[in-house]
C-alpha positions in Angstrom: -19.8 81.3 18.9 -18.3 78.6 21.2 -18.3 78.4 25.0 -14.6 79.4 24.8 -15.3 82.4 22.6 -18.0 83.7 25.0 -15.8 83.1 28.0 -13.0 85.1 26.4 -15.4 87.9 25.5 -16.7 88.1 29.1 -13.1 87.9 30.5 -11.9 90.8 28.4 -14.9 92.9 29.3 -13.8 92.6 32.9 -10.2 93.4 31.9 -8.9 90.1 33.3 -5.9 88.2 32.0 -6.2 84.4 31.6 -4.0 84.0 34.6 -6.1 86.3 36.8 -9.3 84.5 35.8 -7.7 81.1 36.4 -6.4 82.0 39.8 -9.8 83.6 40.8 -11.4 80.3 39.8 -9.1 78.4 42.1 -6.8 76.7 39.6 -3.2 76.0 40.5 -1.0 79.1 39.9 1.4 77.2 37.6 -1.4 76.2 35.2 -4.2 78.7 35.7 -3.5 80.6 32.5 -3.0 77.4 30.5 -6.4 76.0 31.7 -8.2 79.2 30.6 -6.3 79.3 27.3 -7.4 75.7 26.7 -11.0 76.6 27.4 -10.9 79.6 25.2 -9.2 77.8 22.3 -11.6 74.8 22.5 -8.9 72.3 23.4 -10.8 71.6 26.6 -14.4 72.3 27.6 -15.0 73.4 31.2 -17.2 71.2 33.4 -20.4 72.6 34.8 -19.1 73.6 38.2 -16.2 75.5 36.5 -18.6 77.3 34.1 -20.6 78.4 37.1 -17.5 79.6 38.9 -16.0 81.4 35.9 -19.3 83.0 35.0 -19.7 84.4 38.5 -16.2 85.9 38.4 -16.8 87.7 35.1 -20.3 88.8 36.3 -22.7 86.8 34.1 -25.0 83.9 34.5 -23.7 80.4 33.7 -26.4 80.1 31.0 -24.9 83.1 29.2 -21.7 81.2 28.7 -23.6 78.3 27.1 -26.0 80.4 25.0 -25.4 80.3 21.3 -26.5 83.9 20.9 -25.8 86.5 23.6 -27.8 89.6 22.9 -26.3 93.0 23.0 -27.3 93.9 26.5 -24.7 95.4 28.8 -23.1 92.7 30.9 
């Protein structure tokens, strides 16, 4: 599972759209959803500061976004 896959999973658990997550992370409103879509598809990889910001928004630790295996605990 990639960083983008995990980010998408966490985003959906919080019932956020790509646009909502991008805006909450501080991305420009015209490209917020595009940026998140790029992260989720693997076209782009988020820099560390964005991973921390995105993880906080979806309620996980940044390390959870990077982990290869996220165990089945409730997040």
